[in-house]
C-alpha positions as CSV (number, residue, x, y, z in Angstrom):
1,M,106.1,87.6,95.0
2,K,107.1,90.2,92.4
3,I,109.9,92.1,93.9
4,R,111.5,95.3,92.6
5,H,115.2,94.4,93.3
6,Q,117.8,97.0,94.3
7,Q,119.3,98.7,91.4
8,V,121.8,101.3,92.8
9,A,123.2,99.4,95.8
10,G,127.0,99.6,95.6
11,Y,126.7,102.9,93.7
12,F,124.5,105.3,95.6
13,Y,124.8,103.5,98.9
14,P,126.7,100.4,100.2
15,A,125.6,97.0,98.9
16,E,126.7,95.2,102.1
17,K,124.1,95.2,104.8
18,D,126.5,95.8,107.7
19,K,128.2,98.7,105.9
20,L,124.9,100.2,104.9
21,Q,123.6,100.0,108.5
22,K,126.8,101.6,109.8
23,D,126.8,104.4,107.3
24,I,123.2,105.3,107.9
25,S,123.8,105.2,111.7
26,L,126.8,107.6,111.3
27,L,124.8,110.0,109.1
28,L,121.9,110.0,111.7
29,Q,124.4,110.7,114.5
30,A,125.9,113.6,112.5
31,A,122.6,115.3,111.7
32,K,120.7,116.1,114.8
33,P,117.8,118.5,114.1
34,E,117.5,121.5,116.5
35,K,113.7,121.2,116.7
36,S,111.3,118.3,117.1
37,F,107.9,118.0,115.5
38,N,105.0,116.0,116.9
39,K,102.6,115.5,114.0
40,I,104.7,115.0,110.8
41,F,102.7,114.8,107.6
42,G,105.7,114.5,105.3
43,I,109.4,115.2,104.6
44,V,111.5,116.3,101.6
45,S,114.6,114.3,101.2
46,P,117.4,114.5,98.6
47,H,118.5,111.5,96.5
48,A,122.1,111.7,95.5
49,G,124.7,109.2,96.7
50,Y,124.7,109.0,100.5
51,I,128.3,110.4,100.7
52,Y,127.0,113.6,99.1
53,S,123.4,114.1,100.3
54,G,123.0,111.5,103.1
55,K,123.7,113.9,105.9
56,T,121.1,116.4,104.6
57,A,118.6,113.6,104.3
58,A,119.4,112.4,107.8
59,Y,118.2,115.7,109.3
60,A,114.7,114.7,108.1
61,Y,114.9,111.0,108.9
62,N,116.0,111.7,112.4
63,L,112.6,113.3,113.1
64,L,110.8,110.0,112.3
65,K,112.5,108.0,115.1
66,N,110.1,106.5,117.6
67,K,107.1,107.4,115.4
68,N,104.6,104.9,114.2
69,Y,103.6,104.9,110.5
70,K,101.8,102.0,109.0
71,T,102.3,103.3,105.4
72,V,104.9,105.5,103.7
73,I,104.0,107.1,100.4
74,V,107.3,107.9,98.5
75,I,107.0,110.2,95.6
76,S,109.9,110.4,93.1
77,P,110.7,112.1,89.8
78,S,111.6,109.9,86.9
79,H,115.2,110.4,85.7
80,S,115.6,107.8,83.0
81,E,112.2,107.5,81.3
82,Y,109.4,109.8,80.4
83,F,105.8,108.7,80.4
84,P,102.6,110.6,80.7
85,G,101.2,110.0,84.1
86,I,102.0,108.6,87.5
87,S,103.2,105.0,88.1
88,I,102.8,103.0,91.3
89,Y,104.9,99.9,91.3
90,D,102.7,96.9,90.3
91,G,104.6,94.3,92.3
92,D,104.5,93.1,95.9
93,A,107.6,94.7,97.5
94,Y,110.7,96.8,97.1
95,E,114.1,95.3,98.1
96,T,117.3,96.8,99.5
97,P,120.2,95.2,101.3
98,L,118.3,95.7,104.6
99,G,115.4,93.4,103.4
100,I,112.1,93.9,101.6
101,V,109.3,96.3,102.2
102,E,105.9,95.3,101.2
103,I,103.7,97.4,99.0
104,D,100.4,98.7,100.6
105,Q,98.0,97.3,98.1
106,D,94.9,98.7,99.7
107,M,96.2,102.3,99.5
108,T,97.6,101.7,96.0
109,N,94.2,100.5,94.8
110,K,92.4,103.6,96.3
111,L,94.9,105.9,94.6
112,I,94.4,104.4,91.1
113,E,90.6,104.1,91.5
114,N,88.8,106.1,88.8
115,S,92.0,107.8,87.7
116,K,93.1,108.2,84.1
117,T,96.6,109.3,85.1
118,I,97.6,107.3,88.1
119,F,98.2,103.6,87.4
120,K,99.9,100.4,88.5
121,G,103.0,99.7,86.3
122,I,106.7,99.2,86.0
123,Q,107.2,102.5,84.2
124,G,109.7,104.7,86.1
125,H,110.6,101.9,88.5
126,R,113.1,99.9,86.4
127,K,116.2,101.8,87.3
128,E,115.0,104.9,89.3
129,H,117.4,105.8,92.1
130,A,115.5,108.7,93.6
131,L,112.9,106.4,95.1
132,E,115.2,103.5,96.0
133,V,117.6,105.6,98.1
134,Q,114.9,106.6,100.5
135,I,114.0,103.1,101.5
136,P,117.1,102.1,103.5
137,F,116.7,105.3,105.6
138,L,113.0,104.4,106.2
139,Q,113.9,100.8,107.1
140,T,116.4,102.2,109.7
141,V,114.2,104.7,111.5
142,L,110.8,102.9,111.3
143,S,110.0,99.4,112.4
144,D,106.9,98.0,110.8
145,F,105.6,99.7,107.7
146,K,104.4,99.3,104.1
147,V,105.3,101.5,101.2
148,V,103.5,103.1,98.2
149,P,106.2,103.7,95.7
150,I,105.2,106.4,93.2
151,V,107.1,107.8,90.3
152,M,105.9,110.8,88.4
153,G,106.6,110.5,84.7
154,D,105.2,114.0,84.1
155,Q,105.2,116.7,86.8
156,S,102.8,119.1,85.0
157,K,100.3,120.8,87.2
158,I,97.4,118.6,86.1
159,F,99.3,115.6,87.5
160,V,100.4,117.3,90.6
161,D,96.8,118.4,91.4
162,E,95.3,115.0,90.9
163,L,97.9,113.1,92.9
164,A,97.6,115.6,95.7
165,E,93.9,115.3,95.8
166,K,94.0,111.5,95.8
167,I,96.6,111.3,98.5
168,S,94.7,113.8,100.7
169,K,91.7,111.3,100.7
170,V,93.7,108.2,101.7
171,V,96.2,109.4,104.3
172,D,95.6,109.4,108.0
173,D,97.8,110.0,111.1
174,E,99.6,106.7,110.4
175,T,100.7,107.7,106.9
176,L,103.9,109.5,106.0
177,V,104.6,111.2,102.7
178,V,108.2,111.4,101.4
179,A,109.0,113.8,98.5
180,S,112.3,112.9,96.9
181,S,114.2,115.8,95.2
182,D,117.6,117.3,94.6
183,M,118.0,121.0,93.9
184,S,120.1,122.9,91.3
185,H,122.6,121.1,89.2
186,F,126.1,122.1,88.0
187,Y,126.3,125.7,88.9
188,S,128.9,127.4,91.1
189,S,128.2,127.1,94.8
190,E,127.3,130.8,94.9
191,E,124.8,130.5,92.1
192,A,123.4,127.2,93.5
193,D,122.9,128.9,96.8
194,R,121.0,131.7,95.1
195,L,118.7,129.3,93.2
196,D,118.2,126.9,96.1
197,S,117.4,129.7,98.5
198,V,114.3,130.4,96.4
199,V,113.1,126.8,97.0
200,E,113.9,127.1,100.7
201,K,111.8,130.3,100.9
202,R,108.8,128.8,99.1
203,I,108.9,125.8,101.4
204,N,109.2,127.9,104.6
205,D,106.4,130.1,103.3
206,F,104.3,127.0,102.5
207,D,103.8,128.4,99.0
208,F,103.8,125.3,96.7
209,E,101.9,127.1,93.9
210,Q,104.6,129.7,93.7
211,L,107.3,127.0,93.9
212,L,105.9,125.3,90.8
213,K,105.7,128.7,89.0
214,D,109.3,129.5,89.9
215,I,110.5,126.2,88.6
216,D,108.6,126.8,85.3
217,D,110.1,130.3,85.1
218,H,113.6,128.9,85.8
219,E,113.9,131.0,88.9
220,C,115.0,127.8,90.7
221,E,115.6,124.1,90.1
222,A,114.2,121.0,91.8
223,C,114.0,117.7,89.9
224,G,111.4,116.6,92.4
225,G,109.5,119.9,92.4
226,G,106.3,118.0,91.4
227,P,106.6,115.5,94.3
228,I,107.3,118.4,96.8
229,A,104.2,120.3,95.6
230,V,102.1,117.1,95.7
231,M,103.0,116.5,99.3
232,M,102.4,120.1,100.3
233,K,99.2,120.4,98.5
234,A,97.9,117.1,99.9
235,A,98.8,118.5,103.4
236,A,97.0,121.7,102.6
237,L,93.9,119.8,101.7
238,K,94.0,118.2,105.1
239,N,94.3,121.7,106.7
240,I,98.0,121.2,107.4
241,N,100.0,124.2,106.3
242,K,103.3,124.4,108.1
243,S,106.7,123.5,106.6
244,F,110.2,124.1,107.6
245,V,113.6,123.6,105.9
246,L,115.9,121.6,108.1
247,N,119.1,121.6,106.2
248,R,120.6,122.8,102.9
249,S,124.0,121.8,101.4
250,D,125.8,121.1,98.2
251,S,128.1,118.5,96.8
252,G,131.0,120.9,97.1
253,D,130.8,120.6,100.9
254,I,132.1,117.0,100.4
255,T,134.3,117.3,97.3
256,G,135.8,120.6,98.0
257,D,135.1,121.7,94.4
258,K,132.7,124.7,94.6
259,S,132.9,125.5,90.9
260,E,130.1,123.0,89.8
261,V,127.9,121.6,92.5
262,V,124.5,119.9,93.0
263,G,122.3,121.3,95.7
264,Y,120.4,119.4,98.4
265,L,117.7,120.2,100.9
266,S,115.6,118.5,103.5
267,A,112.4,119.7,105.0
268,V,109.4,118.7,107.1
269,V,105.7,119.4,106.7
270,F,103.9,119.2,110.0
271,K,100.8,120.1,112.0
272,D,101.0,122.4,115.0
């Protein structure tokens, strides 16, 4: 088997299995959503170290407990390497301290079929944390699932549109989509709140087109704006058009330093 081994264990989250299980359990206990949603198409989850953004992520992951998904499509930005296109890991599995999750090869093959921009490769997967940090949460709240790990090397609209269209054609009620994104970086908490509230409004209004425009116009920041828009557009193509922000926070809530923070947000896309 070709396995993508854990790269950020011991850095973004604990490397020891028992400690990781305990930490995720505590985060889930501390982040109980006020609402429940029956038919969840996807979630937005942040990707910083668990100590900073884990609780915000847990609001979304709590909604998935006792739900049955056979496949989870995780869409991540690429932080360490640029490449034109969209890369789905070309191996057999992703590994974390909680074990391995197999790649759904059937769905992967359908997504890359007849595409010039979506391909199987290692690009974007070598050291990317934004995708990896979602896997232990998924392994905790879901029992038996496969994953389609996708990294967007370019988040231009042309790539967003194609991936959304492709995903809309392969998903069913047993598929979940996870969009990995943090919000604004290194502003005062006050300015971060102003910027991140724009993203919150666009998600609550289910307006992914305006979200992409706002990011382009520097009205807000989201390193995974493309993944969020992909998930929302794929949902829209399936006549699902409800989304709700579950929680928003910033790193200053943990560090106490509000002068320069990173913003986090979790959300759910669902069918009434």
